[in-house]
C-alpha positions in Angstrom: 38.6 -127.2 113.2 36.1 -127.7 110.3 35.7 -124.8 107.9 33.6 -124.1 104.9 35.1 -125.3 101.7 32.3 -124.1 99.4 32.2 -120.3 100.0 34.4 -117.2 100.1 34.0 -114.4 102.5 33.8 -111.0 100.8 34.1 -107.7 102.7 34.4 -104.0 101.7 36.1 -101.6 104.1 37.2 -98.0 104.6 39.0 -96.8 107.7 37.8 -99.8 109.8 40.9 -100.4 111.9 38.8 -100.3 115.1 36.7 -103.2 114.0 38.3 -105.1 111.2 40.5 -107.3 113.4 37.6 -108.5 115.4 35.6 -109.2 112.2 38.4 -111.2 110.5 39.2 -113.1 113.7 35.6 -114.2 114.0 35.5 -115.1 110.3 38.5 -117.5 110.7 36.2 -119.8 112.6 34.3 -120.4 109.4 36.5 -119.6 106.4 40.1 -120.6 105.5 42.3 -117.5 105.0 42.7 -118.2 101.3 39.0 -117.7 100.9 38.7 -114.2 102.4 38.6 -111.1 100.2 38.8 -107.6 101.6 38.2 -104.7 99.2 39.4 -101.4 100.4 37.6 -98.3 99.1 40.1 -95.6 100.2 41.4 -96.1 103.7 43.8 -93.7 105.3 44.3 -95.8 108.5 45.7 -99.3 109.0 42.7 -101.1 107.5 44.7 -102.7 104.7 47.6 -103.6 106.9 45.3 -105.4 109.3 43.6 -107.4 106.5 47.0 -108.4 105.1 48.1 -109.5 108.6 45.2 -111.9 108.7 46.2 -113.3 105.3 43.2 -111.9 103.4 43.4 -111.1 99.7 43.3 -107.3 99.6 42.2 -105.3 96.5 41.7 -101.6 96.0 38.5 -100.1 94.6 38.0 -96.5 93.8 34.9 -95.4 95.7 32.1 -94.2 93.4 29.2 -93.7 95.9 27.9 -97.2 95.0 28.0 -100.0 97.6 26.7 -102.6 95.1 29.5 -101.8 92.7 32.1 -102.4 95.4 30.4 -105.6 96.6 30.1 -107.0 93.1 33.8 -106.2 92.5 34.7 -108.1 95.7 32.6 -111.1 94.6 34.5 -111.1 91.3 37.8 -111.6 93.1 36.6 -114.6 95.2 37.9 -118.1 94.6 34.4 -119.7 95.1 31.1 -119.0 93.4 29.3 -119.0 96.8 29.8 -115.7 98.5 29.3 -114.8 102.2 29.1 -111.1 103.0 30.3 -109.7 106.3 30.7 -106.0 107.1 34.0 -104.8 108.6 32.2 -103.7 111.8 30.4 -107.0 112.3 31.4 -110.2 114.1 30.4 -113.8 113.6 29.0 -114.9 116.9 27.7 -118.4 116.1 27.7 -120.7 113.1 26.8 -124.4 112.4 29.3 -125.5 109.8 27.8 -128.9 109.2 24.3 -127.5 108.7 25.7 -124.6 106.5 27.2 -127.1 104.1 23.7 -128.4 103.3 22.7 -125.0 102.1 25.0 -125.3 99.0 22.9 -128.0 97.4 20.7 -125.4 95.5 22.5 -122.6 93.7 19.3 -120.5 93.6 19.1 -120.3 97.4 20.0 -117.0 99.2 21.0 -117.6 102.9 19.5 -115.3 105.5 21.5 -114.8 108.8 20.3 -113.4 112.1 21.9 -110.0 112.9 22.0 -108.3 116.3 22.4 -104.6 116.5 24.5 -104.1 119.6 23.4 -100.5 120.2 19.8 -101.6 121.1 19.9 -105.4 120.9 17.4 -105.4 118.0 17.5 -108.4 115.7 16.9 -108.6 112.0 17.2 -111.2 109.2 19.8 -110.3 106.5 20.5 -112.0 103.2 24.2 -112.6 103.2 25.0 -115.9 101.4 24.5 -116.3 97.6 25.9 -117.8 94.4 27.4 -115.2 92.1 26.3 -117.2 89.0 22.7 -116.5 89.9 22.7 -113.2 91.9 24.4 -109.9 92.2 24.0 -106.7 94.2 21.8 -103.8 93.2 21.2 -100.3 94.7 24.0 -97.9 95.5 22.9 -97.8 99.2 21.2 -100.5 101.3 22.2 -102.8 98.5 20.2 -105.9 97.8 21.1 -109.4 96.5 19.1 -109.5 93.3 18.5 -112.4 90.9 20.1 -112.3 87.5 17.7 -112.5 84.5 14.2 -113.8 85.3 15.2 -116.0 88.2 13.0 -116.0 91.3 14.8 -115.1 94.6 14.6 -117.9 97.1 15.6 -117.1 100.7 16.4 -119.6 103.3 17.4 -119.1 106.9 21.0 -120.2 107.6 22.5 -121.0 111.1 24.7 -117.9 111.4 24.5 -115.3 114.1 26.3 -112.0 113.6 26.6 -108.9 115.7 26.9 -105.3 114.4 29.2 -103.0 116.4 29.2 -99.9 114.1 26.2 -97.9 115.5 27.3 -98.1 119.1 27.2 -94.5 120.2 30.6 -94.3 121.9 32.4 -94.8 118.6 31.0 -91.5 117.3 30.2 -92.9 113.9 26.4 -92.8 113.8 25.8 -89.3 112.6 28.5 -89.6 109.9 27.0 -92.8 108.5 23.4 -91.5 108.6 24.4 -88.4 106.7 26.1 -90.5 104.1 23.2 -92.9 103.8 20.7 -90.0 103.5 22.7 -88.5 100.6 23.0 -91.8 98.7 19.3 -92.7 99.4 18.1 -89.4 98.1 20.2 -89.9 95.0 18.6 -93.3 94.4 15.1 -91.9 95.1 15.7 -89.3 92.4 16.0 -92.2 90.0 13.3 -94.4 91.6 10.9 -92.0 93.5 8.2 -94.7 94.0 10.5 -97.5 95.4 9.0 -98.4 98.8 12.2 -100.1 100.0 14.3 -97.0 99.4 11.6 -94.8 101.1 11.6 -97.2 104.0 15.4 -97.0 104.4 15.4 -93.2 104.2 12.6 -93.1 106.8 14.6 -95.3 109.1 17.5 -93.0 108.8 15.3 -90.1 110.0 13.8 -92.3 112.6 17.1 -93.3 114.2 17.4 -91.7 117.6 14.4 -89.5 116.7 16.5 -87.4 114.4 13.7 -86.1 112.3 10.3 -87.8 113.0 8.2 -85.6 110.6 10.5 -86.6 107.8 10.4 -90.2 108.9 6.6 -90.1 108.9 6.5 -88.7 105.3 8.8 -91.4 104.0 6.9 -94.3 105.8 3.5 -93.0 104.7 4.5 -92.6 101.1 6.1 -96.1 101.1 3.0 -97.8 102.6 0.7 -95.9 100.2 2.5 -97.8 97.4 1.1 -101.1 98.9 4.3 -103.1 99.2 4.0 -106.8 99.7 3.4 -107.3 103.5 5.2 -110.7 103.3 8.5 -109.0 102.8 10.6 -108.6 106.0 11.3 -104.9 105.5 7.6 -104.1 105.3 7.0 -105.4 108.8 10.1 -103.4 110.0 8.6 -100.3 108.3 5.2 -100.8 109.9 6.8 -101.2 113.3 9.0 -98.1 112.9 6.0 -96.1 111.6 3.9 -97.1 114.6 6.6 -95.9 117.0 7.0 -92.7 115.0 3.3 -92.0 115.3 3.5 -92.5 119.0 6.6 -90.3 119.1 4.7 -87.5 117.4 1.6 -87.9 119.6 -0.7 -89.3 116.9 -2.2 -92.0 119.1 -5.5 -92.5 117.3 -3.7 -92.8 113.9 -1.4 -95.4 115.5 -4.4 -97.3 116.7 -5.8 -97.3 113.1 -2.4 -98.6 111.9 -2.5 -101.4 114.5 -5.9 -102.5 113.4 -5.0 -102.4 109.7 -2.0 -104.7 110.2 -3.1 -106.9 113.1 -4.5 -109.6 110.7 -1.1 -109.9 109.1 1.3 -109.4 112.0 -0.8 -110.0 115.1 1.0 -113.2 116.0 4.4 -111.5 116.1 5.5 -110.7 119.7 7.2 -107.5 118.5 3.9 -106.3 116.9 2.0 -107.2 120.0 4.5 -105.2 122.1 4.0 -102.2 119.7 0.2 -102.8 120.0 0.5 -102.7 123.8 2.2 -99.3 123.6 -0.5 -98.0 121.3 -3.3 -99.2 123.6 -1.5 -97.7 126.6 -1.2 -94.3 124.9 -4.8 -94.4 124.0 -5.8 -95.0 127.6 -6.9 -98.6 126.9 -5.0 -100.0 129.9 -6.7 -103.5 130.1 -6.0 -104.2 126.4 -2.4 -102.9 126.9 -1.7 -105.1 129.9 -3.1 -108.2 128.0 -0.8 -107.4 125.0 2.2 -107.1 127.2 1.3 -110.3 129.0 1.0 -112.1 125.7 4.6 -111.2 124.9 6.1 -112.7 128.0 7.9 -116.0 127.3 7.2 -115.9 123.6 9.4 -118.4 121.6 11.5 -115.9 119.7 15.2 -114.9 119.8 14.7 -111.8 121.8 17.7 -109.6 122.7 15.6 -106.5 123.5 13.6 -107.8 126.5 10.1 -107.6 125.1 9.5 -111.2 126.1 10.6 -110.6 129.6 11.6 -107.5 131.6 10.2 -104.8 129.3 6.8 -106.3 129.3 6.9 -107.0 133.1 7.9 -103.4 133.6 5.1 -101.9 131.5 2.5 -104.1 133.2 3.9 -102.7 136.5 3.4 -99.1 135.3 -0.2 -99.9 134.3 -0.9 -101.5 137.7 0.6 -98.5 139.4 -1.7 -96.2 137.5 -4.8 -98.0 138.6 -3.7 -98.2 142.2 -2.6 -101.9 142.4 0.7 -101.0 143.9 1.4 -104.5 145.5 0.9 -106.2 142.1 3.0 -103.5 140.4 5.9 -104.3 142.9 5.7 -107.9 142.0 6.0 -107.1 138.3 9.0 -104.8 138.9 10.7 -107.5 140.9 10.5 -109.8 137.9 12.5 -107.3 135.9 15.8 -108.3 137.3 18.5 -105.7 136.9 16.4 -103.5 134.6 17.3 -100.1 136.0 13.9 -98.3 135.5 12.2 -101.1 137.4 14.8 -100.9 140.2 14.1 -97.1 140.4 10.3 -97.7 140.7 10.9 -100.2 143.4 13.1 -97.8 145.3 10.5 -95.1 145.1 7.6 -97.4 146.1 9.6 -98.7 149.1 9.9 -95.1 150.4 6.2 -94.6 150.6 
């Protein structure tokens, strides 16, 4: 089996015995064991034992409330200058080794992988591959790969798909992690109060599972008032979260204003069109909503959430029901497959 010869895998972990074996087993498909570094930040379970069983080089690091410090320490222990970062509660699902090798031609390139959040099937792009001679991590929480000196960061998509297990609710870890993240983010914001990225991340923490939507609104609104570059991936994510937060707090007209403001930039994005459809729907603009949902169906994106298929069909069905087109609504629900809310509506409609 061909493996990468140009990069080392670096992980930091604490009390990850539930997930670590899966992460390391998946990483073995890409990296040789001699190129895997696991930095333990104070485990009291079998995390270190599991890492050693897999043949990883294991190092201790005294936790100091700084993820970047731990990640930079891990990179310093690697055999290669190219570093690939995987969290202990993640798993490599797919990787094209041949294509990956081509990414090492330019030491200034940062590789961005596709990451699936298994709790809700949402996808994101994450910078995970970099050369330690040109980059290091900064920020104590939601750490970022940052150029050294005056270099310009150059990001390129790489053919790696990873899955994140850690926020799946049955493992009971979400609240603990969110509280920790909030504490560290607030500490960072005390030093950088006008950093839109930090405000975005704090807002997302409040937004998660509708924990505190008013606080989320305050964070998103302040961050957007600072006019961050809309070309940055996190800015789109923030606009989307802000839009759903406005809907969640009943501010439908304000959500419509947000949609109109950002449509010139994000209007071709199916996820933005899906948000727009929700906004139209909540403002009683049902024709516009149905058209937006329809435009999402079959869109050429990696969609693990269902917006390009059953979710859009379902919402069109709801709209058709509302205007009395029950037969057409049934057709939409039937296209949703095993989506339970659609099956429930079909069951109800078949009774009448």
